[in-house]
C-alpha positions in Angstrom: 163.7 115.6 78.4 163.6 114.1 75.0 163.0 110.6 76.4 160.0 112.0 78.3 158.3 113.0 75.1 156.0 110.4 73.5 156.9 110.0 69.8 156.0 108.0 66.8 156.7 105.3 65.8 155.0 103.9 68.8 156.8 101.9 71.5 154.8 100.3 74.3 156.9 101.4 77.3 156.9 103.7 80.3 158.1 107.2 79.5 161.3 108.3 81.2 160.8 110.6 84.1 163.0 112.3 86.6 162.5 114.7 89.5 164.3 117.9 90.5 166.3 117.0 93.6 165.0 118.4 96.9 168.6 119.0 98.2 171.6 120.7 96.7 173.3 118.6 94.1 176.4 118.9 92.0 175.2 119.1 88.4 172.5 116.8 87.0 173.7 113.6 88.8 170.6 112.8 90.9 168.3 112.7 87.9 170.8 111.3 85.4 170.1 107.8 84.2 173.0 107.5 81.7 174.6 104.1 82.2 178.3 104.2 82.8 178.4 107.9 83.4 181.1 109.2 85.8 180.0 109.5 89.4 179.6 113.1 90.4 180.2 114.0 94.1 177.1 114.7 96.2 177.0 117.2 99.0 175.2 115.1 101.7 174.8 111.6 102.9 173.0 110.3 99.8 171.4 111.6 96.6 167.6 111.7 96.5 165.7 109.1 94.6 165.1 109.8 90.9 161.4 108.7 91.0 158.7 111.3 91.4 158.8 112.9 94.9 155.1 112.3 95.2 155.2 108.6 94.3 154.7 106.1 97.1 155.1 102.4 97.5 151.7 100.9 96.7 150.9 103.7 94.2 150.3 103.2 90.5 154.1 103.8 90.1 154.9 101.0 92.5 154.0 97.3 92.6 150.9 97.0 94.8 147.3 97.8 94.2 145.2 99.3 97.0 142.7 96.7 98.0 139.9 99.2 98.5 139.9 100.2 94.8 137.9 98.2 92.3 139.8 96.0 89.8 137.9 95.2 86.6 139.7 92.2 85.2 139.2 92.9 81.5 141.8 92.4 78.8 142.4 95.6 76.8 141.1 95.2 73.3 139.8 97.2 70.4 138.4 94.2 68.4 134.7 94.5 68.0 134.4 90.7 67.4 135.3 89.7 70.9 134.7 92.9 73.0 131.7 94.5 74.5 131.0 98.1 73.8 130.6 100.1 77.1 129.8 103.3 75.2 127.9 103.4 71.9 127.7 106.8 70.2 125.0 106.7 67.5 124.8 109.5 65.0 125.2 112.2 67.7 124.8 115.9 66.9 125.4 118.7 69.3 124.3 122.1 68.0 124.3 125.5 69.8 122.0 128.3 68.7 124.2 131.4 68.9 122.2 134.1 67.1 119.0 134.5 65.2 118.9 131.8 62.5 122.5 130.8 63.3 123.6 127.5 64.7 127.1 126.3 65.7 127.4 122.7 64.7 129.9 121.5 67.3 129.3 117.8 66.6 127.4 116.9 63.4 126.8 113.2 63.1 129.4 111.1 65.0 129.1 107.4 65.5 131.7 105.5 67.5 132.0 102.6 69.9 134.2 102.3 73.0 135.1 98.7 74.0 135.6 97.3 77.4 139.2 97.8 78.6 140.5 99.7 75.6 141.9 103.2 75.2 140.2 105.1 72.4 142.1 108.2 71.4 140.4 111.2 69.9 142.6 113.6 68.0 141.9 116.8 66.2 142.6 120.6 66.1 140.9 123.1 68.4 137.4 123.5 67.1 137.0 119.9 65.9 134.4 119.1 68.6 136.4 116.5 70.5 135.9 118.1 73.9 132.2 118.6 73.3 132.0 114.9 72.5 133.8 114.0 75.7 131.4 116.0 77.8 128.5 114.4 76.0 129.8 110.9 76.8 129.6 111.6 80.6 126.2 113.4 80.2 127.6 116.9 81.0 126.4 118.0 77.6 123.0 117.3 76.1 122.9 116.0 72.6 120.7 117.7 69.9 120.1 114.4 68.0 121.2 110.8 68.2 122.0 109.1 71.4 124.9 107.8 73.6 124.4 104.5 75.2 126.4 103.6 78.3 126.2 99.9 79.0 123.1 100.0 76.8 121.4 102.8 78.7 120.8 106.2 77.2 121.9 108.7 79.9 120.1 111.5 78.1 116.8 110.0 79.1 117.6 109.6 82.7 116.9 112.2 85.4 117.6 112.8 89.1 118.8 109.9 91.2 118.8 107.4 88.3 121.1 109.6 86.3 123.5 110.2 89.2 123.7 106.5 90.0 124.4 105.6 86.4 126.9 108.4 85.8 129.1 107.3 88.7 130.8 104.8 86.3 131.5 107.5 83.7 133.9 110.2 84.9 136.0 112.9 83.3 139.4 114.5 83.9 139.7 118.1 82.6 142.7 120.0 81.4 142.8 122.6 84.2 142.9 121.2 87.7 142.7 124.7 89.2 139.2 125.1 87.8 138.1 121.8 89.3 139.5 122.3 92.8 137.9 124.5 95.5 140.7 126.6 97.0 138.9 126.6 100.3 138.9 122.8 100.7 141.8 120.7 101.8 143.0 118.0 99.4 141.3 115.3 101.4 138.0 117.2 101.3 138.3 117.8 97.6 139.0 114.1 96.9 136.1 113.1 99.2 133.7 115.6 97.8 131.9 113.3 95.2 131.3 110.5 97.7 130.2 113.1 100.3 127.6 114.4 97.9 126.5 110.8 97.2 126.6 110.1 101.0 128.3 106.8 100.3 129.1 105.0 103.6 130.1 106.6 106.9 132.5 109.5 107.3 135.3 107.2 108.3 134.7 105.0 105.3 134.7 108.0 103.0 138.0 109.2 104.5 139.5 105.7 104.1 138.5 105.5 100.5 139.7 109.0 99.7 143.1 108.3 101.3 143.4 105.0 99.4 142.8 106.9 96.1 145.4 109.5 97.0 147.8 106.7 97.7 147.0 105.1 94.4 148.0 108.2 92.5 151.2 108.6 94.4 150.2 111.2 97.0 150.9 110.3 100.6 149.0 111.1 103.8 151.0 114.4 104.2 149.1 115.8 101.3 145.7 115.3 102.9 145.6 118.6 104.9 147.2 120.7 102.2 145.4 123.2 100.0 145.5 123.5 96.2 147.8 126.5 96.2 150.5 124.4 98.0 150.7 121.9 95.2 152.4 121.8 91.8 150.4 121.5 88.6 151.2 117.8 88.3 150.2 117.1 91.9 146.9 118.9 91.4 146.2 116.7 88.4 146.9 113.7 90.5 144.4 115.0 93.0 141.7 115.2 90.3 142.5 111.7 89.2 142.2 110.5 92.8 138.8 112.2 93.1 137.7 110.4 89.9 138.8 107.1 91.3 136.6 107.5 94.4 133.6 107.0 92.2 135.0 103.6 91.1 134.5 104.4 87.4 134.5 102.0 84.4 135.1 104.7 81.8 137.2 107.8 82.3 137.2 110.5 79.7 140.6 112.4 79.7 140.0 115.8 78.1 143.5 117.3 77.4 144.5 116.0 80.8 148.2 116.7 80.4 148.2 119.6 78.0 148.9 122.2 80.7 151.9 120.3 82.2 155.6 120.5 81.6 157.0 117.7 79.5 158.6 115.7 82.3 155.5 116.0 84.4 153.4 115.0 81.4 155.4 111.8 81.3 154.6 111.1 84.9 150.9 111.6 84.5 150.9 109.5 81.3 152.6 106.7 83.1 150.1 107.0 85.9 147.2 106.7 83.5 148.8 103.7 81.9 149.4 102.0 85.3 145.9 102.6 86.5 144.5 101.3 83.2 146.5 98.1 83.5 145.9 97.5 87.2 142.3 98.6 87.5 141.0 97.6 84.1 139.8 101.1 83.3 138.5 102.1 79.9 139.7 105.5 78.6 138.6 108.0 76.0 141.7 110.0 75.7 141.2 113.4 74.0 144.2 115.5 72.9 145.5 117.7 70.1 148.9 116.0 70.6 149.0 112.9 68.3 152.2 111.6 70.0 150.5 111.4 73.4 147.3 109.9 72.0 149.3 107.3 70.0 151.4 106.3 73.0 148.4 105.4 75.1 145.7 104.3 72.7 144.7 101.1 71.1 142.5 102.9 68.5 142.4 106.5 67.3 139.5 108.5 65.9 140.4 111.6 64.0 137.9 114.5 64.2 137.6 117.5 61.9 135.0 120.2 62.2 132.5 118.1 64.1 132.8 114.8 62.3 135.1 111.8 62.4 137.1 111.4 59.3 139.2 108.3 60.1 139.1 105.5 62.7 141.8 102.9 62.9 144.0 100.8 65.2 146.9 103.0 66.3 149.6 101.1 64.4 147.7 101.1 61.2 146.9 104.8 61.4 150.5 105.7 62.1 152.0 103.6 59.3 149.2 103.9 56.7 147.1 107.1 57.1 144.2 106.9 54.7 142.7 110.4 55.1 144.7 113.5 53.9 143.9 115.3 57.2 145.4 112.4 59.2 148.5 112.6 57.0 148.7 116.3 57.7 148.5 115.7 61.5 151.3 113.1 61.3 153.5 115.4 59.4 152.9 118.4 61.6 153.3 116.7 64.9 156.1 117.9 67.2 159.3 115.9 66.8 162.3 116.1 69.1 164.5 114.8 66.2 166.4 117.8 64.6 165.3 118.7 61.1 168.7 117.9 59.7 168.4 114.3 60.9 164.9 113.5 59.5 164.6 111.1 56.6 161.3 112.4 55.2 160.1 115.8 54.0 157.3 117.4 56.0 154.2 118.9 54.5 152.6 121.2 57.0 148.8 121.8 57.0 148.0 125.4 55.9 145.0 127.6 56.6 142.6 127.8 59.5 139.8 125.4 60.3 136.5 126.8 58.9 133.8 128.1 61.2 131.3 125.5 62.6 128.6 128.2 62.0 129.0 127.6 58.2 130.9 124.4 57.5 131.9 123.8 53.9 129.6 121.8 51.6 130.6 118.2 50.7 133.8 117.2 52.4 134.6 119.5 55.3 138.3 119.3 54.8 138.2 120.3 51.1 139.0 124.0 51.7 142.4 122.9 53.1 143.1 119.7 51.2 145.7 120.0 48.5 144.1 117.2 46.6 140.5 118.4 46.6 138.4 118.0 43.4 134.9 118.9 42.3 133.3 115.9 43.8 134.7 116.9 47.2 132.6 120.1 47.0 129.4 118.5 45.7 129.2 115.2 47.7 129.7 114.3 51.4 132.2 111.4 51.4 130.7 108.1 52.6 131.9 106.4 55.7 133.9 103.5 54.1 135.4 100.3 55.6 138.4 99.7 53.3 140.1 97.3 55.6 139.1 95.2 58.7 138.9 97.5 61.7 139.5 100.7 59.6 137.0 103.4 58.6 137.5 106.5 56.6 135.4 109.3 55.0 137.3 110.4 51.9 136.5 110.2 48.2 140.1 109.3 47.5 141.1 107.4 50.6 144.8 106.4 50.5 145.4 108.0 47.1 147.4 110.8 48.8 149.9 108.5 50.4 153.0 108.0 48.3 154.9 106.1 50.9 154.4 104.5 54.3 155.6 105.9 57.5 158.1 103.9 59.5 
């Protein structure tokens, strides 16, 4: 279980997964991967395989790539010097009027770029605006000000058929698969639904594509005629991912896509995302409140707080040298499977609640919870500074809080 949990420092590897055996076993032997362990007797002809029961040869957990699916041959990168931005977020604001003369500032001036083939992680507490930003990227949420360019096109200005055609390449995976699956449709019908609506190809061609996408996420033909209530949470999320793949996307926004899953199932889905990204050349915007998960997958991380981005950096730099005190707080408060008695550093947990987006604090929005806030933090909004190549931070005292580096 511990090996299935993403942790920092970051190691680029597949997370360990194991499945519950489908037949009666003696002890933990079928799922045990401990080398040199004693062989425990098995009641039956042979123990079940330790890989996911839903994984199939030719899936993202195997070695082959289904020929019907698109393969964008792009090298993952987060370097703006040699990469092409597929998404440009320019001073975007998303405000919601909630009462007379009251406005909820969900996003209040965010500028980011997402480059071809990279995984941009977005981290932050509940109420930071990260999910609203994800919905805005795929044009499910209108922006109040600013613009979001997808391959140079502002989706907010498109309507009807033009919007539908352009939005095919920008898909989203939500946290709750139950809310995205119609209980009256079979799994094949659910996966095929987007291309049915778009009327892409003949019925046989749509069935063929849907089955190929199910296979790519590790679900075999026997799942096609099942219904959502017959699937586990991890299998339902695989169905959602397969449905996204039918649209042949370039960019996939993953909004807390593994938050509702058990730890070992989380590891399977994370490995699936990583395998699809590598084989199909997908670009991800991976949104989560779990810094360990985001760090495991991402090439860069944007840290959001109360509707604004406070730090943006390559993942290794952000983990080893956080420049914003909020980033430091997130690092120190992250879940850690290592017992407290074995840790080498003292943890400083973040205190207090995130302020209301109806009335954000003046100056620096983090000042009401920052242990190092001074008068200037109340009076002036910190500038968006570029202290190092590839790094951006909005703090009057960026880096001053850090007394030692993380390892």
